[in-house]
LOMARVEX-720028 format. One record per residue (C-alpha): chain; residue in three letters; x, y, z. Coordinates in pm, 1 decimal. Example, Ala and Ser with C-alpha at 12.3 -4.5 7.8 and 13.67 -1.06 7.14 Angstrom:
// residues 2
gunu loti px py pz
A Ala 1230.0 -450.0 780.0
A Ser 1367.0 -106.0 714.0
//
This chain:
// residues 398
gunu loti px py pz
A Unk 7312.6 12138.0 6609.5
A Unk 7121.7 12257.0 6915.8
A Unk 7243.3 12101.3 7239.1
A Unk 6975.3 12074.1 7504.9
A Unk 7111.8 12072.1 7861.1
A Unk 7015.2 11756.9 8042.9
A Unk 7030.0 11722.4 8419.6
A Unk 7191.4 11387.6 8493.5
A Unk 6985.4 11169.6 8726.4
A Unk 7280.1 11167.8 8966.7
A Unk 7225.0 11540.1 9029.4
A Unk 6867.5 11509.8 9146.4
A Unk 6826.4 11601.9 9511.2
A Unk 6679.4 11270.0 9612.3
A Unk 6980.1 11082.6 9468.2
A Unk 7247.2 11335.2 9564.7
A Unk 7180.7 11295.1 9934.1
A Unk 7428.6 11076.7 10114.5
A Unk 7385.0 10928.7 10458.1
A Unk 7653.5 11032.6 10705.6
A Unk 7751.3 10789.7 10981.2
A Unk 8007.0 10867.7 11253.6
A Unk 8309.9 10642.5 11209.3
A Unk 8682.1 10610.3 11269.8
A Unk 8934.8 10466.2 11023.8
A Unk 9205.4 10269.7 11204.8
A Unk 9500.2 10042.9 11148.6
A Unk 9514.3 9744.1 11377.0
A Unk 9824.1 9527.9 11337.1
A Unk 9864.2 9459.6 10965.1
A Unk 9500.2 9535.2 10877.3
A Unk 9279.8 9843.1 10843.4
A Unk 8907.8 9885.2 10910.8
A Unk 8625.5 10132.1 10943.1
A Unk 8526.2 10139.6 11313.0
A Unk 8166.0 10206.2 11416.3
A Unk 8000.8 10257.8 11752.2
A Unk 7712.4 10013.2 11781.6
A Unk 7480.0 10299.3 11877.0
A Unk 7546.8 10475.2 11544.1
A Unk 7423.3 10181.2 11335.3
A Unk 7062.2 10070.7 11274.1
A Unk 6906.8 9847.0 11537.6
A Unk 6807.4 9609.9 11258.5
A Unk 7126.6 9419.7 11176.8
A Unk 6979.1 9323.0 10841.1
A Unk 7064.3 9678.7 10731.7
A Unk 7432.2 9652.2 10826.7
A Unk 7557.8 9463.2 10521.3
A Unk 7452.4 9732.8 10275.1
A Unk 7620.9 10000.0 10490.0
A Unk 7950.1 9813.1 10515.0
A Unk 7954.8 9723.2 10144.7
A Unk 7895.7 10086.2 10046.4
A Unk 8148.9 10219.7 10297.2
A Unk 8424.5 9988.8 10172.8
A Unk 8332.6 10012.6 9802.4
A Unk 8215.4 9657.6 9736.6
A Unk 8143.1 9467.4 9528.1
A Unk 8405.3 9587.9 9280.7
A Unk 8467.4 9357.0 8981.9
A Unk 8791.4 9547.8 8923.5
A Unk 8913.0 9446.7 9268.9
A Unk 9018.9 9798.8 9370.9
A Unk 8730.6 9935.3 9585.4
A Unk 8790.7 10283.1 9443.6
A Unk 8436.7 10388.7 9536.6
A Unk 8494.3 10327.8 9906.8
A Unk 8745.1 10301.0 10190.5
A Unk 8869.2 9951.6 10105.0
A Unk 9212.1 9875.1 9966.9
A Unk 9140.5 9591.2 9724.9
A Unk 9262.4 9302.4 9944.3
A Unk 9101.2 9120.7 10235.6
A Unk 9322.8 9276.3 10504.5
A Unk 9207.7 9624.4 10397.2
A Unk 8836.5 9549.3 10358.7
A Unk 8699.3 9524.6 10710.5
A Unk 8455.0 9682.7 10953.4
A Unk 8440.9 9666.8 11333.3
A Unk 8141.9 9742.3 11554.0
A Unk 8201.0 9822.0 11921.7
A Unk 7966.1 9900.5 12207.4
A Unk 7932.0 9863.0 12585.3
A Unk 7898.6 9505.5 12709.9
A Unk 7638.4 9370.8 12950.1
A Unk 7869.3 9082.8 13047.3
A Unk 8044.5 9072.6 13383.9
A Unk 8369.5 8954.7 13224.8
A Unk 8385.2 9217.1 12947.2
A Unk 8391.7 9593.5 12908.7
A Unk 8292.2 9609.6 12542.3
A Unk 8133.5 9388.3 12279.6
A Unk 8312.8 9371.2 11945.5
A Unk 8171.9 9236.0 11620.7
A Unk 8397.1 9193.5 11317.7
A Unk 8273.1 9210.1 10957.4
A Unk 8484.4 9083.5 10668.0
A Unk 8369.9 9262.9 10352.8
A Unk 8438.2 9081.0 10027.4
A Unk 8618.7 9290.1 9766.7
A Unk 8456.3 9165.0 9447.3
A Unk 8140.5 9002.9 9580.8
A Unk 7821.6 9114.3 9751.9
A Unk 7914.1 8935.6 10073.5
A Unk 7978.5 9035.7 10435.2
A Unk 8106.8 8761.4 10663.3
A Unk 8062.2 8742.7 11039.6
A Unk 8183.8 8385.8 11088.7
A Unk 8532.5 8472.7 11213.2
A Unk 8723.9 8731.1 11413.7
A Unk 9011.5 8949.0 11293.0
A Unk 9295.2 8929.0 11543.8
A Unk 9483.2 9219.4 11390.5
A Unk 9186.6 9454.9 11419.4
A Unk 9131.3 9326.5 11773.7
A Unk 9439.3 9529.9 11865.7
A Unk 9254.1 9849.4 11769.2
A Unk 8939.2 9771.9 11967.7
A Unk 9076.4 9850.3 12314.7
A Unk 9231.4 10185.6 12215.8
A Unk 8914.7 10275.3 12020.6
A Unk 8700.5 10197.7 12326.1
A Unk 8916.5 10413.8 12551.9
A Unk 8942.6 10705.9 12309.5
A Unk 8565.8 10698.3 12249.0
A Unk 8494.9 10707.0 12622.4
A Unk 8348.1 10357.2 12650.2
A Unk 8617.7 10257.9 12903.4
A Unk 8797.5 10481.4 13153.7
A Unk 9135.4 10339.5 13263.1
A Unk 9253.2 10403.0 13615.6
A Unk 9622.4 10464.5 13550.3
A Unk 9902.2 10478.2 13296.7
A Unk 9815.5 10133.9 13160.0
A Unk 9476.3 10033.0 13029.4
A Unk 9318.0 9690.8 13042.1
A Unk 9014.7 9651.7 12818.8
A Unk 8823.7 9323.5 12836.6
A Unk 8674.2 9253.7 12495.0
A Unk 8395.2 9009.8 12415.5
A Unk 8418.0 8903.4 12051.7
A Unk 8067.2 8816.1 11936.1
A Unk 8188.8 8629.7 11626.5
A Unk 8371.4 8362.5 11824.9
A Unk 8206.7 8392.0 12169.6
A Unk 8553.7 8448.4 12319.9
A Unk 8715.5 8696.3 12560.0
A Unk 9026.2 8897.5 12466.6
A Unk 9229.1 9107.3 12710.2
A Unk 9392.6 9414.3 12555.8
A Unk 9667.5 9594.1 12749.8
A Unk 9836.1 9914.6 12636.2
A Unk 9993.2 10232.8 12766.5
A Unk 9803.8 10559.3 12807.8
A Unk 9932.7 10904.9 12722.0
A Unk 9749.8 11222.0 12829.7
A Unk 9424.9 11033.8 12874.6
A Unk 9421.8 10852.6 12539.9
A Unk 9575.7 10534.0 12406.3
A Unk 9947.3 10571.8 12333.3
A Unk 10051.7 10552.1 11968.3
A Unk 10422.0 10641.6 11963.7
A Unk 10666.4 10373.1 12072.8
A Unk 10961.4 10160.8 11970.1
A Unk 10785.6 9831.7 11897.7
A Unk 10867.4 9712.7 11545.0
A Unk 10574.6 9521.0 11396.7
A Unk 10689.1 9336.3 11085.4
A Unk 10484.8 9436.7 10783.6
A Unk 10412.7 9788.8 10913.1
A Unk 10645.4 10078.0 10838.0
A Unk 10788.9 10256.3 11141.8
A Unk 10737.6 10169.6 11507.4
A Unk 10457.9 10216.2 11757.9
A Unk 10333.3 10159.4 12110.9
A Unk 10275.4 9787.6 12175.0
A Unk 9933.0 9640.2 12244.2
A Unk 9939.7 9309.6 12429.4
A Unk 9652.8 9079.8 12328.6
A Unk 9564.2 8772.4 12532.6
A Unk 9305.9 8540.0 12381.1
A Unk 9151.8 8341.4 12667.2
A Unk 9055.3 7978.1 12605.4
A Unk 9080.2 8025.5 12225.5
A Unk 8996.5 7665.0 12138.7
A Unk 8668.4 7593.3 11961.5
A Unk 8610.0 7951.7 11851.9
A Unk 8371.7 7849.8 11571.5
A Unk 8309.3 7479.1 11616.3
A Unk 8324.1 7433.9 11992.6
A Unk 8621.9 7196.6 11964.4
A Unk 8995.7 7255.1 11934.1
A Unk 9014.8 6955.3 11698.7
A Unk 8674.4 6964.2 11528.7
A Unk 8703.1 6617.5 11374.0
A Unk 8883.3 6466.4 11672.2
A Unk 9182.0 6392.7 11447.7
A Unk 9525.4 6551.1 11421.6
A Unk 9537.7 6445.9 11053.7
A Unk 9249.9 6418.8 10807.5
A Unk 9261.3 6332.7 10436.9
A Unk 9103.7 6538.8 10160.3
A Unk 9064.5 6437.2 9795.4
A Unk 9148.7 6718.9 9555.3
A Unk 9087.0 6705.6 9179.0
A Unk 9417.8 6724.6 8996.6
A Unk 9615.7 6673.4 9316.3
A Unk 9497.5 6353.0 9478.1
A Unk 9474.8 6262.1 9845.9
A Unk 9617.0 6536.0 10068.9
A Unk 9694.4 6535.4 10441.3
A Unk 9534.8 6819.4 10637.6
A Unk 9521.8 6931.1 11000.2
A Unk 9191.8 7093.5 11096.4
A Unk 9230.8 7311.7 11404.5
A Unk 8997.4 7568.1 11563.0
A Unk 9177.7 7813.8 11792.0
A Unk 9094.6 8186.7 11776.3
A Unk 8961.5 8108.2 11427.3
A Unk 8919.9 7776.5 11243.9
A Unk 9200.6 7685.9 11002.4
A Unk 9275.8 7408.3 10756.0
A Unk 9650.7 7346.1 10725.4
A Unk 9833.6 7151.2 10453.8
A Unk 10199.3 7103.4 10369.3
A Unk 10337.3 7341.9 10110.0
A Unk 10517.2 7052.2 9942.6
A Unk 10183.3 6879.8 9877.6
A Unk 10097.7 7174.8 9651.5
A Unk 10432.7 7171.2 9473.9
A Unk 10554.1 7478.6 9665.1
A Unk 10850.9 7551.4 9888.4
A Unk 10637.4 7757.4 10125.8
A Unk 10856.8 8067.1 10096.1
A Unk 10683.5 8208.7 9786.6
A Unk 10561.4 8569.2 9798.4
A Unk 10183.9 8624.8 9821.6
A Unk 10156.1 8764.7 9466.7
A Unk 10344.1 8462.6 9334.6
A Unk 10103.9 8224.3 9507.2
A Unk 9795.5 8421.6 9399.8
A Unk 9913.7 8402.5 9037.3
A Unk 9920.3 8021.4 9045.5
A Unk 9564.8 7951.4 8934.1
A Unk 9587.2 7576.8 8993.0
A Unk 9731.9 7618.2 9344.0
A Unk 9464.5 7870.6 9443.9
A Unk 9193.3 7636.3 9312.2
A Unk 9341.1 7346.3 9511.3
A Unk 9356.6 7558.3 9825.2
A Unk 8993.9 7664.5 9786.9
A Unk 8888.6 7303.2 9737.0
A Unk 9082.9 7201.4 10048.8
A Unk 8935.9 7490.2 10247.8
A Unk 8578.3 7421.6 10141.1
A Unk 8600.9 7047.0 10203.0
A Unk 8768.0 7117.0 10536.7
A Unk 8476.0 7341.3 10630.1
A Unk 8237.6 7051.7 10575.1
A Unk 8451.2 6817.3 10786.2
A Unk 8459.0 7081.5 11062.5
A Unk 8082.2 7122.7 11053.1
A Unk 8101.5 7482.2 10928.7
A Unk 7922.1 7419.2 10597.8
A Unk 7685.3 7159.3 10460.2
A Unk 7859.9 7142.1 10123.0
A Unk 8188.7 7270.7 9976.4
A Unk 7988.3 7482.6 9733.6
A Unk 7801.7 7650.1 10020.7
A Unk 8131.1 7735.9 10189.9
A Unk 8278.6 7889.2 9873.9
A Unk 7964.8 8090.0 9801.2
A Unk 7867.5 8207.5 10150.2
A Unk 8178.2 8194.9 10369.9
A Unk 8489.2 8301.4 10174.6
A Unk 8673.9 8401.9 10493.5
A Unk 8605.9 8109.8 10727.9
A Unk 8783.4 7881.1 10773.6
A Unk 9125.1 8008.8 10673.7
A Unk 9341.7 7776.6 10468.3
A Unk 9715.7 7775.1 10525.9
A Unk 10029.8 7596.6 10413.5
A Unk 10325.3 7517.8 10636.8
A Unk 10679.4 7394.4 10607.9
A Unk 10996.6 7402.2 10813.4
A Unk 11176.6 7730.9 10872.9
A Unk 11383.8 7825.7 10566.5
A Unk 11603.9 8111.7 10457.8
A Unk 11379.3 8359.5 10276.1
A Unk 11318.9 8718.3 10173.3
A Unk 11047.4 8943.8 10314.8
A Unk 10821.9 9165.5 10104.7
A Unk 11057.5 9451.0 10193.6
A Unk 11352.8 9257.1 10049.4
A Unk 11510.9 9176.1 10386.4
A Unk 11680.5 8841.0 10432.8
A Unk 11554.3 8627.2 10720.8
A Unk 11743.4 8321.6 10838.8
A Unk 11595.0 7981.7 10907.7
A Unk 11790.3 7972.4 11235.0
A Unk 11589.5 8269.5 11365.5
A Unk 11249.2 8102.8 11333.5
A Unk 11069.3 7776.4 11404.7
A Unk 10817.3 7742.1 11121.0
A Unk 10722.0 7887.9 10781.8
A Unk 10356.0 7961.2 10705.4
A Unk 10134.7 8122.6 10443.1
A Unk 9759.6 8176.8 10490.8
A Unk 9490.0 8254.1 10235.1
A Unk 9203.9 8481.1 10343.8
A Unk 8905.5 8564.4 10121.6
A Unk 9084.9 8450.2 9808.7
A Unk 9415.1 8634.6 9869.4
A Unk 9738.6 8515.2 10024.3
A Unk 9784.5 8734.9 10329.7
A Unk 10076.4 8979.4 10313.6
A Unk 10160.0 8900.5 10675.3
A Unk 9948.8 8642.4 10856.4
A Unk 9596.5 8694.7 10983.4
A Unk 9664.9 8725.7 11355.5
A Unk 9406.2 8467.6 11451.3
A Unk 9558.7 8241.0 11186.4
A Unk 9898.5 8284.7 11351.7
A Unk 9745.7 8206.4 11692.6
A Unk 9580.7 7894.0 11553.1
A Unk 9906.4 7793.4 11386.9
A Unk 10103.1 7831.4 11711.1
A Unk 9839.9 7640.3 11905.8
A Unk 9844.7 7358.5 11650.2
A Unk 10224.2 7341.1 11679.0
A Unk 10181.5 7231.6 12042.0
A Unk 9951.3 6942.6 11946.8
A Unk 10152.3 6629.9 11875.1
A Unk 10081.3 6470.8 11540.2
A Unk 9956.0 6774.3 11348.7
A Unk 10129.3 6886.8 11029.8
A Unk 10231.3 7205.9 11208.0
A Unk 10388.7 7011.2 11493.4
A Unk 10565.5 6792.9 11236.3
A Unk 10744.1 7091.8 11081.1
A Unk 10789.4 7310.5 11389.3
A Unk 11128.0 7334.9 11557.4
A Unk 10985.6 7420.2 11900.0
A Unk 10642.5 7269.4 11877.5
A Unk 10648.9 7098.7 12216.0
A Unk 10828.3 7358.4 12430.4
A Unk 10551.2 7527.0 12635.7
A Unk 10780.7 7798.0 12768.8
A Unk 10905.4 7939.9 12439.8
A Unk 10745.8 8163.1 12179.2
A Unk 10675.7 8002.2 11844.9
A Unk 10851.8 8216.4 11584.8
A Unk 10660.7 8196.1 11256.7
A Unk 10821.3 8307.4 10930.1
A Unk 10564.9 8487.4 10712.7
A Unk 10586.6 8716.5 10406.9
A Unk 10652.1 9029.9 10613.1
A Unk 10902.3 8882.0 10857.2
A Unk 10886.5 8679.2 11177.6
A Unk 10597.4 8690.1 11423.2
A Unk 10647.4 8543.4 11773.8
A Unk 10339.3 8390.3 11938.4
A Unk 10311.0 8261.4 12293.4
A Unk 10047.7 8003.4 12380.6
A Unk 9970.0 7746.3 12647.5
A Unk 9833.9 7411.4 12534.7
A Unk 9799.7 7104.3 12757.0
A Unk 9706.9 6742.2 12694.6
A Unk 9438.5 6655.3 12948.3
A Unk 9237.6 6341.1 13023.9
A Unk 8966.3 6472.8 12792.8
A Unk 9200.5 6576.1 12512.3
A Unk 9404.7 6876.9 12407.1
A Unk 9316.3 7208.0 12575.5
A Unk 9420.4 7555.3 12457.6
A Unk 9438.6 7771.6 12768.8
A Unk 9568.0 8100.6 12629.9
A Unk 9741.6 8257.2 12331.6
A Unk 9909.1 8595.5 12322.7
A Unk 10083.8 8833.7 12087.8
A Unk 10192.6 9197.9 12055.0
A Unk 10059.0 9436.6 11788.4
A Unk 10048.2 9812.9 11727.4
A Unk 9757.8 10034.1 11625.1
A Unk 9689.1 10385.3 11506.9
A Unk 9382.0 10600.6 11459.0
A Unk 9409.2 10734.9 11103.1
A Unk 9093.0 10938.5 11049.2
A Unk 8784.0 11028.4 11248.2
A Unk 8464.1 11189.9 11130.3
A Unk 8175.2 11054.5 10926.0
A Unk 8170.0 10799.4 10647.5
A Unk 7926.8 10875.8 10364.7
A Unk 7694.2 10612.1 10225.5
A Unk 7516.9 10677.1 9892.1
A Unk 7148.9 10750.2 9946.0
A Unk 7053.4 10491.3 9687.0
//
């Protein structure tokens, strides 16, 4: 039999060509993202989605993103765009893109607090900001939430410090701390700290019944329910929760209906289809003895609250940082489910220590009850970051 060589279409010059875009791959907190300078992307933002999907390897029905930089879960499927800011109160503008793993969807409706910790060091190392001493302060304007974030970190030989002794739970090793202060975080997406005006709302869920929920918008909008309402203890590991098909369906129904109540979607179906990452949905319970993902024992006495948060269809392996900030803010508001279960919910001078799958995260926030209602003044937390790779990301020419 005579075999005739055939040139595969993939080897044709016009298909072989790949577009090369300058980029940096970074870890920020417990997330990773591809970082772009705004100037290196097309002026037409309508072209961005295709670039980010190709860079991360989405959509992937296998859920692995093997054809891109993504890691198969929401915390590893992100892009950040940074450029100089024209605002008087900011040094750089930062836009966050949440890239769905298995769907053709890029979301811009929320910020990523973890990746926010990488923005300041990225801006300094790329020459967008020149610090005047051994400590840098980068004022960040997050375009997703119309909020200002202050990022403070040490400098070393003219670049952002990486080595340090700060132990961030969920990340192996230690690093140099980055202090993040989210200014006036309330109403990040809806314009109101309590979008419905209520500390408790009720949501009807098929197969579950009437469920209490607290809808809070601080740093990012979140819908919180009690773990017990879902038949859970609240200490389950993320994989265990993700495997419970009925629980995940209930949580998505609660999230989508909460989005409608918050004014973020016209229908639950529209939220599920178009906004898988906003709002977050979380479950809370009192602090309990538990095990971390690393197998370490954590004691209830060392924390004030237990929380789990679902982001883009996966239970987060730590907590989305903005979800943790929202949770801590809600703990200061009397009557919410989070306040109900929090040991130190009303103490304005203490950190709120939240138990999550990777350990305990302390969050400091200032919330006051004014004549016009509850006001979130500030929320802060420490993270670490590291630049992992710099060069050019390749996008298929097709």
